[in-house]
Biopython code that builds the backbone (N, CA, C, O; Angstrom):
import numpy as np
from Bio.PDB.StructureBuilder import StructureBuilder

atoms = [
    (1, "GLN", "N", (10.076, -6.114, -11.188)),
    (1, "GLN", "CA", (8.825, -6.441, -11.840)),
    (1, "GLN", "C", (7.724, -5.460, -11.435)),
    (1, "GLN", "O", (6.948, -5.028, -12.286)),
    (2, "ALA", "N", (7.643, -5.101, -10.153)),
    (2, "ALA", "CA", (6.625, -4.161, -9.692)),
    (2, "ALA", "C", (6.819, -2.784, -10.314)),
    (2, "ALA", "O", (5.855, -2.036, -10.478)),
    (3, "GLY", "N", (8.048, -2.447, -10.659)),
    (3, "GLY", "CA", (8.341, -1.144, -11.244)),
    (3, "GLY", "C", (7.751, -0.954, -12.631)),
    (3, "GLY", "O", (7.639, 0.176, -13.105)),
    (4, "THR", "N", (7.377, -2.034, -13.280)),
    (4, "THR", "CA", (6.800, -1.928, -14.621)),
    (4, "THR", "C", (5.285, -1.778, -14.590)),
    (4, "THR", "O", (4.668, -1.564, -15.634)),
    (5, "ARG", "N", (4.682, -1.884, -13.432)),
    (5, "ARG", "CA", (3.231, -1.777, -13.289)),
    (5, "ARG", "C", (2.842, -0.354, -12.900)),
    (5, "ARG", "O", (3.689, 0.411, -12.439)),
    (6, "PRO", "N", (1.562, 0.013, -13.080)),
    (6, "PRO", "CA", (1.133, 1.382, -12.749)),
    (6, "PRO", "C", (1.390, 1.725, -11.279)),
    (6, "PRO", "O", (1.099, 0.932, -10.384)),
    (7, "LEU", "N", (1.925, 2.884, -11.056)),
    (7, "LEU", "CA", (2.255, 3.360, -9.714)),
    (7, "LEU", "C", (1.007, 3.398, -8.837)),
    (7, "LEU", "O", (-0.017, 3.963, -9.221)),
    (8, "GLY", "N", (1.104, 2.797, -7.665)),
    (8, "GLY", "CA", (0.025, 2.863, -6.686)),
    (8, "GLY", "C", (-1.176, 1.988, -6.996)),
    (8, "GLY", "O", (-2.252, 2.206, -6.440)),
    (9, "HIS", "N", (-1.016, 1.000, -7.873)),
    (9, "HIS", "CA", (-2.139, 0.116, -8.213)),
    (9, "HIS", "C", (-1.921, -1.267, -7.611)),
    (9, "HIS", "O", (-0.801, -1.779, -7.601)),
    (10, "THR", "N", (-2.995, -1.865, -7.112)),
    (10, "THR", "CA", (-2.958, -3.236, -6.623)),
    (10, "THR", "C", (-4.180, -3.979, -7.160)),
    (10, "THR", "O", (-5.237, -3.369, -7.322)),
    (11, "PRO", "N", (-4.068, -5.260, -7.435)),
    (11, "PRO", "CA", (-5.226, -5.994, -7.936)),
    (11, "PRO", "C", (-6.391, -6.014, -6.947)),
    (11, "PRO", "O", (-7.550, -5.955, -7.357)),
    (12, "SER", "N", (-6.093, -6.096, -5.639)),
    (12, "SER", "CA", (-7.146, -6.136, -4.626)),
    (12, "SER", "C", (-6.660, -5.478, -3.338)),
    (12, "SER", "O", (-5.755, -5.982, -2.674)),
    (13, "ALA", "N", (-7.270, -4.355, -2.999)),
    (13, "ALA", "CA", (-6.902, -3.652, -1.771)),
    (13, "ALA", "C", (-7.253, -4.492, -0.541)),
    (13, "ALA", "O", (-6.518, -4.481, 0.447)),
    (14, "VAL", "N", (-8.365, -5.213, -0.597)),
    (14, "VAL", "CA", (-8.782, -6.052, 0.537)),
    (14, "VAL", "C", (-7.758, -7.154, 0.789)),
    (14, "VAL", "O", (-7.394, -7.409, 1.937)),
    (15, "THR", "N", (-7.295, -7.803, -0.267)),
    (15, "THR", "CA", (-6.294, -8.860, -0.134)),
    (15, "THR", "C", (-4.982, -8.307, 0.395)),
    (15, "THR", "O", (-4.371, -8.897, 1.286)),
    (16, "LEU", "N", (-4.553, -7.192, -0.140)),
    (16, "LEU", "CA", (-3.322, -6.560, 0.338)),
    (16, "LEU", "C", (-3.443, -6.237, 1.820)),
    (16, "LEU", "O", (-2.541, -6.543, 2.599)),
    (17, "HIS", "N", (-4.540, -5.626, 2.210)),
    (17, "HIS", "CA", (-4.769, -5.258, 3.610)),
    (17, "HIS", "C", (-4.658, -6.481, 4.527)),
    (17, "HIS", "O", (-4.066, -6.409, 5.604)),
    (18, "ALA", "N", (-5.232, -7.598, 4.088)),
    (18, "ALA", "CA", (-5.234, -8.819, 4.898)),
    (18, "ALA", "C", (-3.835, -9.430, 5.055)),
    (18, "ALA", "O", (-3.578, -10.133, 6.032)),
    (19, "LYS", "N", (-2.943, -9.171, 4.115)),
    (19, "LYS", "CA", (-1.608, -9.766, 4.136)),
    (19, "LYS", "C", (-0.581, -8.935, 4.908)),
    (19, "LYS", "O", (0.529, -9.406, 5.153)),
    (20, "LEU", "N", (-0.930, -7.725, 5.289)),
    (20, "LEU", "CA", (0.015, -6.847, 5.964)),
    (20, "LEU", "C", (0.142, -7.207, 7.443)),
    (20, "LEU", "O", (-0.791, -7.721, 8.059)),
    (21, "GLY", "N", (1.314, -6.925, 7.990)),
    (21, "GLY", "CA", (1.557, -7.180, 9.404)),
    (21, "GLY", "C", (2.551, -6.184, 9.966)),
    (21, "GLY", "O", (3.380, -5.652, 9.228)),
    (22, "PRO", "N", (2.481, -5.928, 11.249)),
    (22, "PRO", "CA", (3.370, -4.948, 11.872)),
    (22, "PRO", "C", (4.839, -5.296, 11.659)),
    (22, "PRO", "O", (5.236, -6.461, 11.712)),
    (23, "GLY", "N", (5.626, -4.267, 11.419)),
    (23, "GLY", "CA", (7.065, -4.433, 11.285)),
    (23, "GLY", "C", (7.552, -4.789, 9.897)),
    (23, "GLY", "O", (8.760, -4.883, 9.676)),
    (24, "MET", "N", (6.633, -4.992, 8.945)),
    (24, "MET", "CA", (7.062, -5.320, 7.585)),
    (24, "MET", "C", (7.821, -4.150, 6.977)),
    (24, "MET", "O", (7.539, -2.988, 7.270)),
    (25, "LYS", "N", (8.787, -4.474, 6.126)),
    (25, "LYS", "CA", (9.527, -3.444, 5.401)),
    (25, "LYS", "C", (8.827, -3.164, 4.081)),
    (25, "LYS", "O", (8.077, -4.002, 3.581)),
    (26, "LEU", "N", (9.070, -1.988, 3.520)),
    (26, "LEU", "CA", (8.471, -1.611, 2.248)),
    (26, "LEU", "C", (8.810, -2.634, 1.162)),
    (26, "LEU", "O", (7.972, -2.952, 0.317)),
    (27, "LEU", "N", (10.034, -3.141, 1.190)),
    (27, "LEU", "CA", (10.444, -4.137, 0.188)),
    (27, "LEU", "C", (9.686, -5.458, 0.321)),
    (27, "LEU", "O", (9.677, -6.255, -0.618)),
    (28, "GLU", "N", (9.055, -5.702, 1.460)),
    (28, "GLU", "CA", (8.200, -6.876, 1.637)),
    (28, "GLU", "C", (6.770, -6.572, 1.177)),
    (28, "GLU", "O", (6.056, -7.470, 0.730)),
    (29, "ILE", "N", (6.359, -5.321, 1.286)),
    (29, "ILE", "CA", (5.000, -4.914, 0.932)),
    (29, "ILE", "C", (4.829, -4.799, -0.581)),
    (29, "ILE", "O", (3.789, -5.183, -1.117)),
    (30, "ILE", "N", (5.825, -4.281, -1.263)),
    (30, "ILE", "CA", (5.731, -4.054, -2.714)),
    (30, "ILE", "C", (5.361, -5.323, -3.485)),
    (30, "ILE", "O", (4.480, -5.257, -4.341)),
    (31, "PRO", "N", (5.997, -6.487, -3.221)),
    (31, "PRO", "CA", (5.582, -7.682, -3.964)),
    (31, "PRO", "C", (4.140, -8.101, -3.669)),
    (31, "PRO", "O", (3.460, -8.628, -4.550)),
    (32, "LEU", "N", (3.672, -7.877, -2.454)),
    (32, "LEU", "CA", (2.289, -8.205, -2.109)),
    (32, "LEU", "C", (1.313, -7.311, -2.864)),
    (32, "LEU", "O", (0.249, -7.756, -3.296)),
    (33, "ALA", "N", (1.690, -6.044, -3.017)),
    (33, "ALA", "CA", (0.834, -5.077, -3.699)),
    (33, "ALA", "C", (0.904, -5.256, -5.217)),
    (33, "ALA", "O", (-0.078, -5.021, -5.921)),
    (34, "GLY", "N", (2.047, -5.664, -5.705)),
    (34, "GLY", "CA", (2.224, -5.847, -7.137)),
    (34, "GLY", "C", (2.708, -4.614, -7.865)),
    (34, "GLY", "O", (2.871, -4.643, -9.085)),
    (35, "SER", "N", (2.943, -3.524, -7.141)),
    (35, "SER", "CA", (3.486, -2.306, -7.747)),
    (35, "SER", "C", (4.102, -1.439, -6.659)),
    (35, "SER", "O", (3.936, -1.693, -5.466)),
    (36, "LEU", "N", (4.801, -0.431, -7.091)),
    (36, "LEU", "CA", (5.320, 0.560, -6.153)),
    (36, "LEU", "C", (4.161, 1.401, -5.644)),
    (36, "LEU", "O", (3.247, 1.721, -6.404)),
    (37, "GLY", "N", (4.188, 1.761, -4.369)),
    (37, "GLY", "CA", (3.117, 2.583, -3.806)),
    (37, "GLY", "C", (3.240, 4.032, -4.232)),
    (37, "GLY", "O", (4.323, 4.516, -4.560)),
    (38, "ARG", "N", (2.101, 4.713, -4.219)),
    (38, "ARG", "CA", (2.085, 6.149, -4.490)),
    (38, "ARG", "C", (2.363, 6.851, -3.177)),
    (38, "ARG", "O", (1.602, 6.711, -2.219)),
    (39, "GLN", "N", (3.451, 7.605, -3.127)),
    (39, "GLN", "CA", (3.845, 8.287, -1.905)),
    (39, "GLN", "C", (2.906, 9.458, -1.629)),
    (39, "GLN", "O", (2.603, 10.246, -2.525)),
    (40, "VAL", "N", (2.452, 9.565, -0.393)),
    (40, "VAL", "CA", (1.587, 10.656, 0.013)),
    (40, "VAL", "C", (2.480, 11.852, 0.316)),
    (40, "VAL", "O", (3.408, 11.757, 1.120)),
    (41, "ALA", "N", (2.196, 12.962, -0.325)),
    (41, "ALA", "CA", (3.083, 14.127, -0.299)),
    (41, "ALA", "C", (3.397, 14.641, 1.104)),
    (41, "ALA", "O", (4.522, 15.063, 1.370)),
    (42, "GLU", "N", (2.418, 14.611, 1.999)),
    (42, "GLU", "CA", (2.661, 15.217, 3.308)),
    (42, "GLU", "C", (3.536, 14.366, 4.231)),
    (42, "GLU", "O", (3.988, 14.857, 5.265)),
    (43, "ASP", "N", (3.777, 13.128, 3.885)),
    (43, "ASP", "CA", (4.594, 12.269, 4.730)),
    (43, "ASP", "C", (5.426, 11.323, 3.857)),
    (43, "ASP", "O", (4.864, 10.501, 3.135)),
    (44, "PRO", "N", (6.731, 11.428, 3.914)),
    (44, "PRO", "CA", (7.573, 10.594, 3.048)),
    (44, "PRO", "C", (7.508, 9.104, 3.365)),
    (44, "PRO", "O", (7.996, 8.298, 2.573)),
    (45, "GLU", "N", (6.919, 8.707, 4.503)),
    (45, "GLU", "CA", (6.824, 7.291, 4.849)),
    (45, "GLU", "C", (5.380, 6.780, 4.805)),
    (45, "GLU", "O", (5.052, 5.789, 5.457)),
    (46, "THR", "N", (4.522, 7.454, 4.040)),
    (46, "THR", "CA", (3.136, 7.016, 3.868)),
    (46, "THR", "C", (2.881, 6.754, 2.394)),
    (46, "THR", "O", (3.167, 7.595, 1.541)),
    (47, "PHE", "N", (2.332, 5.562, 2.101)),
    (47, "PHE", "CA", (2.086, 5.138, 0.731)),
    (47, "PHE", "C", (0.655, 4.641, 0.588)),
    (47, "PHE", "O", (0.048, 4.169, 1.549)),
    (48, "VAL", "N", (0.120, 4.755, -0.641)),
    (48, "VAL", "CA", (-1.242, 4.312, -0.920)),
    (48, "VAL", "C", (-1.238, 3.442, -2.173)),
    (48, "VAL", "O", (-0.546, 3.733, -3.149)),
    (49, "TRP", "N", (-2.027, 2.365, -2.125)),
    (49, "TRP", "CA", (-2.298, 1.516, -3.278)),
    (49, "TRP", "C", (-3.812, 1.463, -3.474)),
    (49, "TRP", "O", (-4.558, 1.338, -2.502)),
    (50, "THR", "N", (-4.265, 1.556, -4.714)),
    (50, "THR", "CA", (-5.694, 1.564, -5.025)),
    (50, "THR", "C", (-5.993, 0.473, -6.050)),
    (50, "THR", "O", (-5.193, 0.213, -6.948)),
    (51, "ASP", "N", (-7.166, -0.164, -5.902)),
    (51, "ASP", "CA", (-7.557, -1.190, -6.875)),
    (51, "ASP", "C", (-8.566, -0.624, -7.870)),
    (51, "ASP", "O", (-8.963, 0.537, -7.762)),
    (52, "GLU", "N", (-8.980, -1.437, -8.833)),
    (52, "GLU", "CA", (-9.887, -0.996, -9.902)),
    (52, "GLU", "C", (-11.236, -0.505, -9.363)),
    (52, "GLU", "O", (-11.850, 0.382, -9.956)),
    (53, "GLY", "N", (-11.699, -1.073, -8.248)),
    (53, "GLY", "CA", (-12.981, -0.683, -7.663)),
    (53, "GLY", "C", (-12.923, 0.604, -6.858)),
    (53, "GLY", "O", (-13.953, 1.097, -6.396)),
    (54, "GLY", "N", (-11.729, 1.150, -6.687)),
    (54, "GLY", "CA", (-11.576, 2.395, -5.941)),
    (54, "GLY", "C", (-11.225, 2.219, -4.474)),
    (54, "GLY", "O", (-10.987, 3.206, -3.778)),
    (55, "ASP", "N", (-11.185, 0.968, -3.981)),
    (55, "ASP", "CA", (-10.748, 0.721, -2.612)),
    (55, "ASP", "C", (-9.244, 0.950, -2.545)),
    (55, "ASP", "O", (-8.532, 0.721, -3.522)),
    (56, "SER", "N", (-8.766, 1.400, -1.396)),
    (56, "SER", "CA", (-7.333, 1.642, -1.278)),
    (56, "SER", "C", (-6.814, 1.218, 0.091)),
    (56, "SER", "O", (-7.567, 1.079, 1.054)),
    (57, "VAL", "N", (-5.507, 1.021, 0.138)),
    (57, "VAL", "CA", (-4.808, 0.705, 1.381)),
    (57, "VAL", "C", (-3.763, 1.779, 1.591)),
    (57, "VAL", "O", (-2.948, 2.068, 0.714)),
    (58, "ARG", "N", (-3.807, 2.362, 2.775)),
    (58, "ARG", "CA", (-2.841, 3.400, 3.154)),
    (58, "ARG", "C", (-1.922, 2.787, 4.204)),
    (58, "ARG", "O", (-2.392, 2.291, 5.228)),
    (59, "VAL", "N", (-0.630, 2.819, 3.959)),
    (59, "VAL", "CA", (0.325, 2.275, 4.921)),
    (59, "VAL", "C", (1.235, 3.379, 5.436)),
    (59, "VAL", "O", (1.664, 4.260, 4.691)),
    (60, "GLU", "N", (1.514, 3.308, 6.720)),
    (60, "GLU", "CA", (2.400, 4.274, 7.360)),
    (60, "GLU", "C", (3.584, 3.530, 7.939)),
    (60, "GLU", "O", (3.433, 2.616, 8.750)),
    (61, "LEU", "N", (4.759, 3.938, 7.507)),
    (61, "LEU", "CA", (5.996, 3.350, 7.999)),
    (61, "LEU", "C", (6.630, 4.294, 9.013)),
    (61, "LEU", "O", (6.497, 5.513, 8.915)),
    (62, "ARG", "N", (7.311, 3.719, 9.974)),
    (62, "ARG", "CA", (8.112, 4.501, 10.910)),
    (62, "ARG", "C", (9.475, 3.828, 10.974)),
    (62, "ARG", "O", (9.582, 2.641, 11.283)),
    (63, "ALA", "N", (10.494, 4.587, 10.685)),
    (63, "ALA", "CA", (11.864, 4.055, 10.618)),
    (63, "ALA", "C", (11.938, 2.874, 9.654)),
    (63, "ALA", "O", (12.664, 1.911, 9.897)),
    (64, "GLY", "N", (11.176, 2.956, 8.550)),
    (64, "GLY", "CA", (11.229, 1.948, 7.510)),
    (64, "GLY", "C", (10.420, 0.688, 7.768)),
    (64, "GLY", "O", (10.499, -0.259, 6.985)),
    (65, "ARG", "N", (9.649, 0.653, 8.840)),
    (65, "ARG", "CA", (8.849, -0.520, 9.201)),
    (65, "ARG", "C", (7.371, -0.154, 9.283)),
    (65, "ARG", "O", (7.015, 0.952, 9.688)),
    (66, "LEU", "N", (6.513, -1.103, 8.892)),
    (66, "LEU", "CA", (5.074, -0.868, 8.898)),
    (66, "LEU", "C", (4.580, -0.654, 10.325)),
    (66, "LEU", "O", (4.714, -1.525, 11.185)),
    (67, "ALA", "N", (4.009, 0.521, 10.554)),
    (67, "ALA", "CA", (3.506, 0.871, 11.875)),
    (67, "ALA", "C", (1.981, 0.888, 11.915)),
    (67, "ALA", "O", (1.381, 0.555, 12.937)),
    (68, "ALA", "N", (1.347, 1.279, 10.795)),
    (68, "ALA", "CA", (-0.110, 1.346, 10.742)),
    (68, "ALA", "C", (-0.567, 1.182, 9.305)),
    (68, "ALA", "O", (0.144, 1.561, 8.374)),
    (69, "TRP", "N", (-1.750, 0.617, 9.124)),
    (69, "TRP", "CA", (-2.324, 0.479, 7.791)),
    (69, "TRP", "C", (-3.831, 0.521, 7.912)),
    (69, "TRP", "O", (-4.411, 0.134, 8.926)),
    (70, "LYS", "N", (-4.457, 1.008, 6.831)),
    (70, "LYS", "CA", (-5.904, 1.207, 6.870)),
    (70, "LYS", "C", (-6.493, 0.908, 5.494)),
    (70, "LYS", "O", (-5.971, 1.346, 4.469)),
    (71, "LEU", "N", (-7.583, 0.158, 5.494)),
    (71, "LEU", "CA", (-8.338, -0.091, 4.274)),
    (71, "LEU", "C", (-9.368, 1.013, 4.132)),
    (71, "LEU", "O", (-10.165, 1.242, 5.042)),
    (72, "GLU", "N", (-9.361, 1.692, 3.006)),
    (72, "GLU", "CA", (-10.317, 2.775, 2.733)),
    (72, "GLU", "C", (-11.213, 2.317, 1.588)),
    (72, "GLU", "O", (-10.761, 2.181, 0.452)),
    (73, "ARG", "N", (-12.489, 2.080, 1.897)),
    (73, "ARG", "CA", (-13.427, 1.568, 0.906)),
    (73, "ARG", "C", (-13.951, 2.715, 0.046)),
    (73, "ARG", "O", (-14.168, 3.821, 0.539)),
    (74, "ALA", "N", (-14.150, 2.447, -1.228)),
    (74, "ALA", "CA", (-14.696, 3.452, -2.154)),
    (74, "ALA", "C", (-16.113, 3.820, -1.702)),
    (74, "ALA", "O", (-16.909, 2.947, -1.355)),
    (75, "GLY", "N", (-16.411, 5.097, -1.710)),
    (75, "GLY", "CA", (-17.736, 5.574, -1.338)),
    (75, "GLY", "C", (-17.981, 5.653, 0.147)),
    (75, "GLY", "O", (-19.099, 5.951, 0.567)),
    (76, "SER", "N", (-16.972, 5.396, 0.955)),
    (76, "SER", "CA", (-17.159, 5.475, 2.420)),
    (76, "SER", "C", (-16.692, 6.801, 2.971)),
    (76, "SER", "O", (-16.778, 7.033, 4.177)),
]
sb = StructureBuilder()
sb.init_structure("model")
sb.init_model(0)
sb.init_chain("A")
sb.init_seg("    ")
for serial, (resi, resn, name, xyz) in enumerate(atoms, 1):
    if name == "N":
        sb.init_residue(resn, " ", resi, " ")
    sb.init_atom(name, np.array(xyz, "f"), 0.0, 1.0, " ", f" {name:<3s}", serial, name[0])
structure = sb.get_structure()
């Protein structure tokens, strides 16, 4: 279902950020985000989701598990 939605889009970056937790797998994050993440070119285990307001969540996986995540507010 997430594969049919726009790549790297989430309804709310703030909500997604609040639902994330250490050690989550990408397959657990995708349903929370509502779409597949946009892979960041410089790191194959870093993904970004952005909402309509321009806020985004950047997640970093290590060995397939969530190691770090950051909410990036539009205009900040």
